[in-house]
KEZA-238282 format. One record per residue: x negated, y, z of N, C-alpha, C, O in turn; residue in one letter. Coordinates in pm, whole numbers, plus 50000, padded with zeros to 5 digits. Example, Ala and Ser with C-alpha at 12.3 -4.5 7.8 and 13.67 -1.06 7.14 Angstrom:
% residues 2
486814943150780487704955050780486804967050780485764966850846a 487154977550708486334989450714487105000350787486595011450804s 
% end
This chain:
% residues 80
910019029538351909929041038263910189053938340909489063838316m 911159054238431911459066238509910259070538591910019082538608a 909499061038641908309064438719907309071738631906679081338677t 907139067438507906209074038416906619088538392905769097438395m 907869090838368908369104438345908159112838469907679124138459v 908499107738585908309115238710906849118338735906519129238782n 905969108938705904539111338724904069122738635903259130938678d 904559123238512904159134038421904709147538466903989157538462l 905949147838507906569160338550905939165438679905769177538697v 905599156338768905019160238897903539163638889902979169138984d 902889160538778901469163438764901259178438751902009185038678a 900279184138821900049198738813899859203838671900299214838640p 899219196138586898969200638448900259201638368900299208538266a 901319194838412902579195138339903409207438373904369210438302a 903059214338478903819226138520903369238438443902189239738411r 904289247238412903969259738343903429269738444904039271838549s 902309275738414901709285838501901669299038426900639302638369d 902789306138425902879318438348902049329738406901779339538336t 901639328738531900849339438593899519341338521898939352138527a 899009331038454897729331938385897859336338240896849338238171n 899079338138192899299342538055899109357638048899649364738133e 898359362837949898189377337939899489384737910899699395837957p 900369378437831901679384537804902719373737784902409362237750w 903979377737805905119368837786906179376337705906209388637706l 907029369137635908139375937568909139380937673909229375337782p 909869391437640910849396737735912059387337746912249378237666p 912859390037848914109382837864915109388337761914829398537697q 916229381937745917209385637641917669400137652917999406337551a 917699405637772918169419337791917049429837777917289441637799d 915839425437741914709434637724913939437337851912979445037851g 914339430937960913589432438085912439422438088912369413338005s 911559424138184910399415338196910509406638321911119410638420c 909919394738317909919386138435909079392238546908189400338521p 909369388438669908679394138785907159392638781906449400738840d 906659382738712905209380538706904529389638604903309391138608s 905299395938514904749404138406905629416538387906399417238291h 905529426038476906449437438480906119448938385906939457938370l 904979448738322904599459638232905259457338096905099446838035i 906019467438049906759466537924905969473137811905559484737823k 905769465837703905059471337587905999472137468906859463437448a 905819482737387906629484937269905719484437147904759492037137n 906019475537054905169473736935905179485836842904129489436788n 906319492036822906409503336728905579515236772904879521336691n 905639518536900904919530236950903499526836994902639535736999s 903239514237025901929510337077901719514837220900579515937266g 902809517437291902759522637428903249512037526904129504037494i 902659512137647903199503637752903669512237868903159523137892f 904659507137939905299514138050905159505838177905349493638175h 904819512438286904679505638415905889508638503906529519038487v 906199499538596907319502138687907159515538757906069519138801p 908239522938765908209536138826907909547338728908049559138762g 907499543638607907209553538504908479560238454909579554838471g 908329571738394909459580138351910469572738263911679574238283r 909999565038166910899558238072910959543138093911499536038008f 910419538238203910379523738227911769517538221911979507538152y 912719523238293914039517138304914789516638171915589507538150d 914559526138083915289526137956914529519037844915059517637733r 913319514637870912519507737769912899493037763912949486237865t 913159488237642913359473837619912029468337571911519472237466k 911479459337648910159453937617910159445237492911149438537461a 909039445437422908809436037314907749425937355907669414937302e 906939430037452905979421337519905939425537666906129437237698r 905699416037753905589418737897904209414537944903769403237919c 903529423538011902159421038057902089420338208902849426738280y 901129412338255900889411138398900049422938448900219427338562a 899149428038364898279439038405898169449338292898339446138175t 897869461638331897639472138233896399468838149896359471938029a 895409462838211894189459138138894499449438024893899450437917a 895409440138046895799430837940896499438137826896269434937709n 897349447737858898039455537755897039463837674897119464337552a 896099470237742895069478137675894219469137585893879473037473v 893879457337633893069448037554893779443837425893129440537327a 895109444137426895879440837306896169453137220896899452137121d 895629464637256895749476537172896819486437211897039496237139g 897499484237323898509493837369897859504637453896789502537510y 898509516237460898029527037545899119530137648900299527537624r 898709535537763899709538737865900609550337823900189559337751p 901839549937869902769560937846902309573137921901679572038026a 902609584937867902279597337937903209598838057904359594538055k 902679604738160903449606338284904539616638271905279619038367a 
% end
């Protein structure tokens, strides 16, 4: 039985590949995982990129890997 479990866990399809997800939920503190650094806010409909004026103080509600993914979901970039 242990061999069966190990075979399933070691199979590539069993591994999570978050890099291909358009968005991920934020971490408990409102930060985003390293693979999805763009922070989106549902109330304002705005997304913030690293280095942006309000990036550090924004608590994400969604985290995106690319700005294009955030735009595709209806968010707009924050003003500079």
